[in-house]
C-alpha positions as CSV (number, residue, x, y, z in Angstrom):
1,M,193.0,203.1,26.6
2,K,191.6,200.2,28.5
3,K,192.8,201.7,31.9
4,A,191.3,205.1,30.9
5,L,187.9,203.4,30.2
6,K,188.0,201.7,33.6
7,I,188.3,205.2,35.2
8,I,185.9,207.1,32.9
9,L,183.1,204.6,32.4
10,P,182.2,204.3,36.2
11,L,182.2,208.1,36.4
12,L,180.0,208.5,33.3
13,L,177.7,205.8,34.7
14,G,177.4,207.6,38.0
15,A,176.9,211.0,36.5
16,G,174.3,209.5,34.0
17,I,172.3,207.8,36.8
18,L,172.3,210.9,39.0
19,Y,171.3,213.2,36.1
20,Y,168.4,210.8,35.1
21,Y,167.3,210.5,38.7
22,M,167.4,214.3,39.5
23,S,165.8,215.3,36.2
24,G,162.6,213.5,37.4
25,F,162.2,216.0,40.2
26,T,160.1,219.1,39.9
27,D,161.5,222.5,40.9
28,K,159.5,222.3,44.1
29,Q,161.1,219.0,45.0
30,L,164.6,220.3,44.2
31,H,163.9,223.2,46.5
32,E,162.8,220.8,49.3
33,I,166.0,218.8,48.9
34,I,168.1,222.0,49.2
35,E,166.1,223.2,52.2
36,S,166.4,219.8,53.9
37,I,170.2,219.9,53.6
38,K,170.3,223.6,54.8
39,H,168.2,222.8,57.9
40,A,170.0,219.5,58.8
41,E,171.5,219.3,62.2
42,F,175.2,219.4,61.3
43,K,176.5,218.3,64.7
44,W,175.5,214.7,63.6
45,V,177.4,215.2,60.4
46,F,180.6,216.2,62.3
47,L,180.2,213.2,64.5
48,S,179.9,211.0,61.4
49,L,183.1,212.5,60.0
50,F,184.9,211.9,63.3
51,L,183.8,208.2,63.3
52,G,184.9,207.9,59.6
53,L,188.3,209.3,60.5
54,L,188.6,206.9,63.5
55,S,187.8,204.0,61.2
56,H,190.7,205.0,58.9
57,I,193.1,205.1,61.9
58,I,191.9,201.7,63.3
59,R,192.4,200.2,59.8
60,A,196.0,201.3,59.9
61,Y,196.5,199.7,63.3
62,R,194.7,196.5,62.1
63,W,197.1,196.4,59.1
64,D,200.0,196.3,61.6
65,Y,198.9,192.8,62.8
66,L,199.2,191.4,59.3
67,L,202.6,193.0,58.7
68,D,203.7,191.6,62.0
69,T,203.2,188.1,60.6
70,L,206.0,189.0,58.1
71,S,208.2,190.3,60.9
72,Y,207.7,193.9,59.5
73,H,207.4,196.6,62.2
74,P,206.8,199.9,60.4
75,R,206.1,203.1,62.2
76,K,202.4,203.6,63.1
77,T,202.5,207.1,61.6
78,N,203.5,205.8,58.2
79,L,200.7,203.2,58.4
80,I,198.1,205.9,59.0
81,L,199.5,208.2,56.3
82,T,199.6,205.5,53.7
83,V,196.1,204.3,54.5
84,G,194.8,207.9,54.1
85,L,196.6,208.2,50.8
86,S,195.1,204.9,49.6
87,Y,191.5,206.2,50.1
88,L,192.3,209.3,48.1
89,L,193.8,207.2,45.2
90,N,190.8,204.8,45.2
91,L,188.5,207.8,44.8
92,V,190.4,208.7,41.6
93,I,191.2,205.3,40.2
94,P,189.4,202.2,41.5
95,R,191.7,199.8,43.3
96,A,194.7,202.0,42.8
97,G,194.8,202.7,46.6
98,E,195.8,199.2,47.4
99,V,198.8,199.4,45.1
100,G,199.7,202.9,46.3
101,R,199.5,201.9,49.9
102,A,201.9,199.0,49.5
103,A,204.2,201.1,47.2
104,S,204.3,204.0,49.7
105,L,205.1,201.8,52.7
106,S,207.8,199.9,50.9
107,K,209.3,203.2,49.8
108,Y,209.4,204.9,53.2
109,E,210.1,201.9,55.4
110,K,213.4,200.1,54.9
111,G,213.4,196.4,54.2
112,I,209.7,196.1,53.5
113,S,208.8,194.3,50.3
114,F,206.1,195.6,48.0
115,D,204.9,192.1,47.0
116,K,204.5,190.8,50.5
117,T,202.9,194.1,51.7
118,F,200.4,194.0,48.9
119,G,199.5,190.4,49.9
120,T,198.6,191.6,53.4
121,I,196.3,194.3,51.9
122,V,194.5,191.5,49.8
123,A,194.0,189.6,53.1
124,E,192.5,192.7,54.6
125,R,190.0,193.0,51.7
126,I,189.0,189.4,52.1
127,A,188.1,190.1,55.8
128,D,186.2,193.2,54.7
129,I,184.2,191.2,52.1
130,F,183.3,188.6,54.8
131,F,182.0,191.3,57.1
132,L,180.1,193.0,54.3
133,L,178.4,189.7,53.6
134,L,177.7,189.3,57.3
135,F,175.9,192.7,57.4
136,I,173.9,191.7,54.3
137,G,172.9,188.6,56.1
138,L,171.8,190.7,59.1
139,A,169.8,193.0,56.9
140,F,168.0,190.0,55.5
141,F,167.4,188.7,59.0
142,F,165.9,192.0,60.2
143,Q,163.8,192.1,57.0
144,F,162.5,188.5,57.4
145,D,158.9,189.6,58.0
146,L,158.9,191.8,54.9
147,I,160.4,189.0,52.8
148,Y,158.0,186.5,54.2
149,E,155.0,188.7,53.4
150,M,156.3,188.9,49.8
151,L,156.8,185.2,49.4
152,A,153.9,183.9,51.5
153,P,151.3,184.1,48.7
154,K,153.6,182.1,46.4
155,I,154.2,179.3,48.9
156,P,151.9,176.3,48.2
157,K,149.4,175.4,51.0
158,N,149.8,171.6,50.3
159,P,152.9,170.4,52.2
160,I,153.6,167.7,49.6
161,W,153.8,170.3,46.9
162,L,156.1,172.4,49.1
163,I,158.4,169.4,49.7
164,G,158.4,168.6,46.0
165,E,159.4,172.2,45.1
166,L,162.1,172.4,47.7
167,L,163.5,169.0,46.4
168,A,163.4,170.3,42.8
169,I,165.2,173.4,43.8
170,A,167.9,171.4,45.6
171,I,168.4,169.1,42.6
172,V,168.7,172.2,40.3
173,F,171.3,173.8,42.6
174,Y,173.2,170.5,42.8
175,L,173.3,170.1,39.0
176,I,174.4,173.8,38.6
177,F,177.2,173.2,41.2
178,Q,178.4,170.1,39.4
179,W,178.4,172.0,36.1
180,L,180.3,174.9,37.6
181,K,182.8,172.5,39.2
182,K,183.7,170.9,35.8
183,S,183.4,173.9,33.6
184,N,186.5,175.3,31.8
185,N,184.8,178.5,30.8
186,I,187.2,181.4,31.4
187,I,184.7,183.5,33.3
188,I,183.6,180.5,35.4
189,V,187.2,179.6,36.2
190,K,187.9,183.2,37.3
191,I,184.9,183.1,39.6
192,K,186.0,179.8,41.1
193,N,189.5,181.0,41.6
194,F,188.2,184.1,43.3
195,V,186.0,182.1,45.7
196,L,188.8,179.7,46.4
197,G,191.1,182.7,47.1
198,L,188.6,184.1,49.5
199,L,188.4,180.8,51.4
200,K,192.1,180.4,51.5
201,G,192.5,184.0,52.6
202,M,190.1,183.6,55.5
203,A,191.8,180.4,56.5
204,S,195.2,182.1,56.6
205,I,193.7,184.9,58.8
206,L,192.4,182.3,61.3
207,K,195.9,180.8,61.5
208,M,197.8,184.1,62.1
209,P,199.1,185.3,65.5
210,H,196.8,187.9,67.2
211,K,194.0,186.7,64.9
212,W,191.3,187.6,67.5
213,W,192.6,191.2,67.8
214,F,192.6,191.4,64.0
215,I,189.0,190.1,63.8
216,L,187.9,192.4,66.7
217,Q,189.3,195.4,65.0
218,T,187.7,194.4,61.7
219,A,184.3,194.2,63.5
220,I,185.0,197.6,65.1
221,I,185.8,199.1,61.7
222,W,182.5,197.9,60.2
223,L,180.5,198.9,63.2
224,L,182.0,202.4,62.8
225,Y,180.9,202.4,59.1
226,V,177.4,201.6,60.2
227,A,177.5,204.2,63.0
228,M,178.8,207.0,60.8
229,F,175.9,206.3,58.5
230,W,173.4,205.9,61.3
231,V,174.2,209.2,63.2
232,V,173.6,211.3,60.0
233,L,170.0,210.0,60.0
234,F,169.5,212.0,63.3
235,A,170.2,215.1,61.3
236,F,166.8,214.9,59.6
237,P,163.5,214.9,61.5
238,E,162.0,212.4,59.0
239,T,164.8,209.8,59.5
240,K,165.9,210.1,63.1
241,N,163.4,207.5,64.4
242,L,164.2,204.8,61.9
243,G,164.9,201.3,63.2
244,I,168.0,199.1,62.8
245,D,166.3,197.3,59.9
246,A,166.1,200.5,57.8
247,V,169.6,201.5,58.8
248,L,171.1,198.2,57.7
249,V,169.2,198.0,54.4
250,S,170.0,201.6,53.4
251,F,173.7,201.1,54.6
252,I,174.0,198.0,52.4
253,A,172.5,199.9,49.4
254,G,175.1,202.6,49.9
255,S,177.9,200.0,50.2
256,I,176.8,198.5,46.8
257,A,176.8,202.0,45.3
258,M,180.4,202.5,46.4
259,V,181.4,199.5,44.3
260,I,179.5,200.5,41.1
261,S,181.2,203.9,40.6
262,N,184.3,205.6,41.9
263,G,183.5,206.1,45.6
264,G,179.8,205.9,44.8
265,F,179.9,209.0,42.6
266,G,176.4,209.8,41.4
267,V,175.0,206.4,42.4
268,Y,175.2,206.6,46.2
269,P,172.4,209.2,46.8
270,V,170.1,207.4,44.4
271,F,170.6,203.9,46.0
272,V,170.3,205.2,49.6
273,A,167.2,207.3,48.8
274,E,165.4,204.4,47.2
275,A,166.3,202.1,50.1
276,L,165.0,204.7,52.6
277,A,161.8,205.1,50.6
278,L,161.0,201.4,51.5
279,Y,160.5,202.7,55.1
280,G,158.2,205.6,54.3
281,V,160.9,208.3,54.0
282,S,160.0,210.8,51.3
283,I,162.2,210.7,48.2
284,E,163.2,214.4,48.8
285,T,164.5,213.7,52.3
286,G,166.2,210.4,51.2
287,T,168.0,212.2,48.4
288,A,169.0,215.1,50.7
289,F,170.4,212.5,53.2
290,G,172.3,210.6,50.5
291,L,173.8,213.8,49.0
292,L,174.9,215.1,52.4
293,M,176.3,211.8,53.5
294,W,178.2,211.2,50.3
295,T,179.5,214.8,49.9
296,T,180.8,215.1,53.5
297,Q,182.5,211.7,53.6
298,T,184.1,212.3,50.1
299,L,185.4,215.7,51.3
300,L,186.9,213.9,54.4
301,V,188.7,211.4,52.1
302,I,190.0,214.2,49.8
303,I,191.2,216.4,52.7
304,F,192.6,213.6,54.8
305,G,194.2,212.0,51.8
306,L,195.9,215.2,50.6
307,L,197.2,215.9,54.1
308,C,198.7,212.4,54.2
309,M,200.2,212.8,50.7
310,L,201.9,216.0,51.8
311,A,202.9,214.7,55.2
312,L,204.5,211.4,54.0
313,P,207.7,213.0,52.5
314,I,208.0,215.5,55.3
315,Y,207.7,212.9,58.1
316,N,210.2,210.7,56.2
317,K,212.6,213.4,55.2
318,D,215.6,211.7,56.8
C-alpha cells in the first residue's frame, strides 16, 4: 500500500496542478497554446531529442569509469541498454530505474555483483546532484541584478546597522548549526546522514582512477541537458531571443518539477511557464513550450526505453 501511494500520489499531484493551472485559461488562450505548438519549428525539437539521446549514451559510457574501479568490464551495448531501461522505469516508479539498471546489468554480465553495481549508480547520482547545485548557483549569479533590486530597498543605509544585522544572522546560523549537530531527531539525523553521504561520495569520486574523464563527462551530460532545453526555445518566435539567464532559471524550474512528480508529469509545463513569464514571455507561449518540451522528451524516454527492454534479452540470447 505504501509503495502504491509513492507511485500514485505524485501522479495525482501532477495531474491536479496541471488541471488547476489549465482551468484558469479561457478558450481563446487554450486555442493560442494549441496554435503555438502547431506552428513551432520542429527542427529544433528533433535536435533536442538527438541531444537527449546523446546524453543517455554518454551517461552509459561515464558509468563504465565507475565500474572499472571495481574491475568490472561489461560490454558497452549492455551499459547503453540498461541505462535506457532505467529511464523508462523511473518514469513509471520513481527511483526504480537505479535498481533496475543494477539488476539488469548483473543479470546479463557474468561476475558483476548487484550490490556493488548499485553503489556505483549512487555515486553517479551524487555527481549529478553536485552539478545541479552548480547550475542553480549559476542561475543565481546571472540573476544577481534582479535579486539585488529586490533586496536593495530592505538593506539599511547605515553601515553600523548593516554590520549588526549580518552579525546577528551569522550568530543565528551558528546556533542552528550547533543544534542540528547535536540533535537526535530522526528526520534531522537522516538529513545529516544524507549530507555526509554526499560529501563522502564526492570524496570517493575525486580519488577514483580516470576521475577527470568522469567529471568531464558529467559536465558534458549537464551541458547537453541545458542545450536540449535551450534549442527548443528557438522553436517559438517569442522565446528564441532569450538570454542565458532566462534559459538557466527556466531550466532549473523544469529540473525541480522533474523531482516533484514522476518525470515532471503535470508539473513541468506549469513550472517552466511561470519561470519564462519572469522574462516577459506570455503565459500561453510558456505553457506551449513546457507542454511540447515535456511531451517530446517523455516520448523519447518511452520509445528508447521500450527498445532497450526488448533488445536486452535478444542481444544477450547466448
